[in-house]
C-alpha positions as CSV (number, residue, x, y, z in Angstrom):
1,M,-120.3,-77.2,171.1
2,I,-121.3,-77.4,167.4
3,L,-124.9,-78.5,166.9
4,I,-126.2,-79.1,163.4
5,A,-129.9,-79.9,163.3
6,G,-132.9,-79.8,161.0
7,P,-134.9,-81.9,158.6
8,C,-133.3,-84.3,156.0
9,V,-134.8,-82.5,153.0
10,I,-136.8,-79.4,152.4
11,E,-140.3,-80.8,152.1
12,N,-142.2,-77.5,151.8
13,K,-142.0,-74.0,153.3
14,D,-144.5,-74.6,156.0
15,N,-142.8,-77.7,157.4
16,L,-139.4,-76.1,157.1
17,F,-140.5,-73.1,159.2
18,K,-142.3,-75.3,161.7
19,I,-139.2,-77.3,162.4
20,A,-137.0,-74.2,162.4
21,E,-139.3,-72.7,165.1
22,G,-138.8,-75.7,167.3
23,L,-135.0,-75.3,167.2
24,K,-134.8,-71.7,168.4
25,K,-133.7,-72.7,171.9
26,Y,-130.4,-74.1,170.6
27,H,-129.6,-70.9,168.6
28,E,-130.2,-68.9,171.8
29,D,-128.0,-71.2,174.0
30,D,-124.6,-69.6,174.6
31,R,-123.0,-73.0,174.9
32,I,-124.0,-74.0,171.4
33,D,-122.7,-73.0,167.9
34,F,-125.9,-73.8,166.1
35,Y,-126.4,-74.5,162.4
36,F,-129.8,-75.2,160.8
37,K,-129.6,-78.1,158.3
38,A,-131.8,-78.9,155.3
39,S,-131.1,-80.3,151.8
40,F,-132.4,-78.7,148.7
41,D,-131.8,-82.0,146.9
42,K,-131.2,-85.6,148.0
43,A,-129.4,-86.8,144.9
44,N,-128.5,-90.2,146.4
45,R,-132.0,-91.6,147.2
46,T,-132.4,-95.4,146.8
47,S,-135.2,-95.2,144.3
48,L,-136.0,-93.0,141.4
49,E,-139.5,-92.6,142.9
50,S,-138.3,-91.2,146.2
51,F,-138.8,-87.5,147.0
52,R,-135.6,-85.4,146.4
53,G,-136.5,-81.9,147.3
54,P,-137.4,-78.6,145.7
55,G,-134.1,-78.1,143.8
56,L,-131.3,-75.6,144.0
57,Q,-133.0,-72.2,143.4
58,D,-136.2,-72.8,145.3
59,G,-134.4,-74.6,148.1
60,L,-131.8,-71.9,148.6
61,S,-134.6,-69.3,148.5
62,M,-136.4,-71.0,151.4
63,L,-133.2,-71.4,153.4
64,K,-132.5,-67.7,152.9
65,D,-136.0,-67.0,154.3
66,I,-135.1,-69.1,157.4
67,Q,-131.9,-67.1,157.8
68,D,-133.8,-63.8,157.5
69,K,-136.5,-64.8,160.0
70,F,-134.5,-66.7,162.7
71,G,-130.9,-65.5,162.2
72,Y,-129.7,-69.1,161.9
73,K,-126.4,-70.1,160.3
74,L,-127.1,-72.7,157.6
75,L,-125.8,-76.0,156.2
76,T,-126.8,-77.8,153.1
77,D,-125.5,-80.6,150.9
78,I,-123.9,-80.1,147.5
79,H,-123.6,-82.9,145.0
80,E,-122.1,-81.4,142.0
81,S,-119.4,-78.7,141.4
82,W,-121.8,-76.4,139.5
83,Q,-124.0,-76.1,142.7
84,V,-121.2,-74.7,144.8
85,E,-121.2,-71.0,143.8
86,E,-124.9,-70.5,144.3
87,A,-125.0,-72.4,147.6
88,A,-122.1,-70.5,149.0
89,K,-124.0,-67.2,148.5
90,V,-126.6,-68.4,151.1
91,V,-125.2,-71.1,153.4
92,D,-122.4,-71.0,156.0
93,I,-121.4,-74.7,155.6
94,L,-121.1,-76.6,152.4
95,Q,-121.5,-80.3,153.2
96,I,-119.9,-83.0,151.1
97,P,-122.2,-86.1,151.2
98,A,-120.6,-89.4,152.4
99,F,-120.8,-91.1,149.0
100,L,-118.9,-88.2,147.5
101,C,-116.2,-87.7,150.1
102,R,-113.4,-88.6,147.7
103,Q,-114.8,-86.6,144.8
104,T,-111.9,-84.3,144.0
105,D,-113.6,-81.7,141.8
106,L,-116.4,-81.2,144.3
107,L,-114.0,-80.9,147.2
108,V,-111.8,-78.4,145.3
109,S,-114.8,-76.3,144.2
110,A,-116.0,-76.1,147.8
111,A,-112.5,-75.2,149.0
112,K,-112.4,-72.3,146.6
113,T,-115.2,-70.6,148.6
114,D,-114.8,-69.0,152.0
115,R,-117.3,-71.3,153.6
116,V,-116.8,-74.1,156.1
117,V,-116.5,-77.4,154.3
118,N,-117.9,-80.3,156.2
119,I,-116.9,-83.7,154.7
120,K,-119.0,-86.7,155.8
121,K,-116.9,-89.9,156.1
122,G,-118.0,-92.4,153.5
123,Q,-119.6,-95.6,155.0
124,F,-116.9,-97.5,153.0
125,M,-113.9,-95.4,154.2
126,N,-111.1,-96.2,156.6
127,P,-111.2,-93.2,159.0
128,E,-107.4,-92.7,158.5
129,D,-107.9,-92.2,154.8
130,M,-110.2,-89.2,155.4
131,A,-106.9,-87.3,155.9
132,Y,-106.6,-87.3,152.1
133,S,-110.0,-85.7,151.6
134,V,-109.2,-83.1,154.1
135,G,-105.9,-82.5,152.4
136,K,-107.6,-81.8,149.1
137,V,-109.4,-78.9,150.7
138,L,-106.5,-77.7,152.8
139,K,-104.0,-77.6,149.9
140,T,-106.5,-75.8,147.7
141,R,-106.8,-73.2,150.5
142,G,-103.0,-72.8,150.7
143,F,-102.2,-75.0,153.7
144,D,-99.5,-77.7,153.7
145,E,-100.1,-79.4,157.1
146,V,-103.0,-81.8,157.6
147,D,-103.7,-81.7,161.3
148,Y,-106.4,-80.6,163.7
149,K,-105.1,-77.1,164.3
150,T,-104.7,-76.4,160.6
151,S,-108.1,-77.7,159.7
152,K,-109.8,-75.7,162.4
153,E,-108.1,-72.6,161.2
154,A,-109.0,-73.4,157.6
155,N,-112.7,-74.3,158.4
156,V,-112.6,-77.9,157.4
157,W,-114.6,-80.4,159.4
158,L,-115.2,-84.1,159.2
159,T,-118.5,-85.9,160.2
160,E,-118.7,-89.5,161.3
161,R,-122.0,-91.2,160.1
162,G,-121.3,-94.9,160.6
163,S,-119.6,-97.7,158.6
164,S,-121.1,-100.4,156.4
165,F,-121.4,-103.7,158.3
166,G,-122.6,-106.2,155.8
167,Y,-125.6,-105.4,153.7
168,G,-128.2,-102.9,154.9
169,N,-126.6,-102.1,158.3
170,L,-124.2,-99.6,159.8
171,V,-122.2,-99.6,162.9
172,V,-120.1,-96.9,164.6
173,D,-116.5,-97.6,165.4
174,M,-115.9,-95.1,168.2
175,R,-112.1,-95.3,167.4
176,S,-112.8,-93.4,164.2
177,L,-113.8,-90.3,166.3
178,E,-110.3,-90.3,167.9
179,I,-108.5,-91.1,164.7
180,M,-110.1,-88.4,162.6
181,R,-109.8,-85.8,165.3
182,K,-106.0,-85.9,164.7
183,F,-106.5,-84.1,161.4
184,A,-109.8,-82.2,161.7
185,P,-112.6,-81.1,164.0
186,V,-115.1,-84.0,164.2
187,V,-118.9,-83.9,164.3
188,F,-120.8,-87.0,165.2
189,D,-123.9,-87.6,163.1
190,A,-126.0,-89.7,165.5
191,T,-129.1,-90.1,163.3
192,H,-127.5,-91.2,160.0
193,S,-125.4,-93.6,162.1
194,V,-128.5,-95.7,162.9
195,Q,-129.6,-95.8,159.3
196,M,-130.3,-99.2,157.6
197,P,-129.5,-98.5,153.9
198,G,-132.1,-99.9,151.6
199,G,-133.7,-101.6,154.5
200,A,-137.3,-100.6,153.7
201,G,-137.7,-101.9,150.1
202,G,-136.5,-99.1,147.9
203,K,-135.7,-96.7,150.7
204,S,-133.6,-96.7,153.8
205,S,-134.9,-97.7,157.2
206,G,-133.3,-97.1,160.6
207,K,-133.3,-97.8,164.4
208,K,-133.7,-94.5,166.1
209,E,-133.7,-96.0,169.5
210,F,-129.9,-96.1,169.3
211,V,-129.5,-92.4,168.5
212,S,-129.4,-91.4,172.1
213,P,-127.0,-94.1,173.4
214,L,-124.6,-93.5,170.5
215,S,-124.6,-89.8,171.0
216,R,-123.9,-90.3,174.7
217,A,-121.0,-92.6,173.8
218,A,-119.6,-90.0,171.3
219,A,-119.8,-87.3,174.0
220,A,-117.8,-89.5,176.3
221,V,-115.2,-90.2,173.7
222,G,-114.9,-86.5,172.9
223,V,-116.0,-84.7,169.7
224,D,-116.4,-81.1,168.5
225,G,-120.1,-81.3,167.7
226,F,-123.2,-83.3,166.9
227,F,-125.5,-83.6,163.9
228,F,-129.2,-84.6,164.3
229,E,-131.9,-84.8,161.8
230,T,-135.2,-83.8,163.4
231,H,-138.8,-83.3,162.6
232,F,-142.1,-82.4,164.3
233,D,-143.4,-85.8,163.1
234,P,-140.8,-88.2,161.6
235,S,-143.6,-90.6,160.7
236,V,-144.6,-88.3,157.9
237,A,-141.1,-87.1,156.9
238,L,-140.4,-87.5,153.2
239,S,-136.8,-88.7,153.8
240,D,-135.0,-90.5,156.6
241,G,-138.1,-90.5,158.9
242,A,-137.0,-93.9,160.4
243,N,-133.8,-92.5,161.9
244,M,-135.0,-89.0,162.8
245,L,-135.7,-87.6,166.3
246,K,-138.8,-85.8,167.2
247,L,-138.0,-82.2,168.4
248,E,-138.8,-83.1,172.0
249,E,-136.5,-86.2,171.8
250,L,-133.7,-84.0,170.6
251,E,-134.1,-81.8,173.7
252,Q,-133.4,-84.8,176.0
253,C,-130.5,-85.9,173.9
254,I,-128.8,-82.5,174.1
255,K,-129.3,-82.5,177.9
256,D,-127.6,-85.8,178.2
257,I,-124.7,-84.7,176.1
258,F,-124.1,-81.7,178.2
259,A,-124.4,-83.7,181.4
260,I,-121.6,-86.0,180.1
261,K,-119.4,-83.1,179.0
262,E,-119.8,-81.4,182.4
263,A,-119.0,-84.7,184.2
264,L,-115.8,-85.1,182.1
265,E,-114.8,-81.5,182.9
266,I,-115.2,-82.1,186.6
267,S,-113.2,-85.3,186.5
268,Q,-110.3,-83.6,184.7
């Protein structure tokens, strides 16, 4: 099972290493293909005053230090084509943010590397239309078919992170997991799916009490992996604290997911 976990943004080196230390058990679990996630820049924050991160060079340097110390595989967001080359030298997965999931130049630039490309489904997107975003990467990499098998071979993933439901609210249509899995491996982003965009006056809010039930539901539907933003103390996190899990809450969530997966395997 793919597991992507870590803080929303790199706040500072001490916090980054403290969170990374708390995730060692997942890296050491043979059932899990673990990736440590942190963003060097959050370019789509609601307000200009919101914390964005240390930037490309300093952020990648800290992520490389995490890799050197813990041996983790890494994921980070890219927002512009010029960031791709430098990020690909350090991280294993280049993540396309949801708001940029149709951005052709960004997708093509990421596709020209040998890294996994994880495309987050836009909150505004019909899940069936994500096949076109996948197709941009696949065709750049020399593949003609857009289906699950081809995408898995070509290292192209999709991530579900909820859909806009009126203003300031997201919902998860579990059908999208099944729909998108026809043309790519699918990761369920349980923490962003409970976000309330712009719900806290110039920044996003969230309802993290729904993270666990939604992740259990996704496990029952069937996905290739899970994405959780986590922190030792979400109340002091500089981005997305309202929808993050504490490290100990993540542990229970993972236990529940495996219990459901094992029950499904027995029933089949």
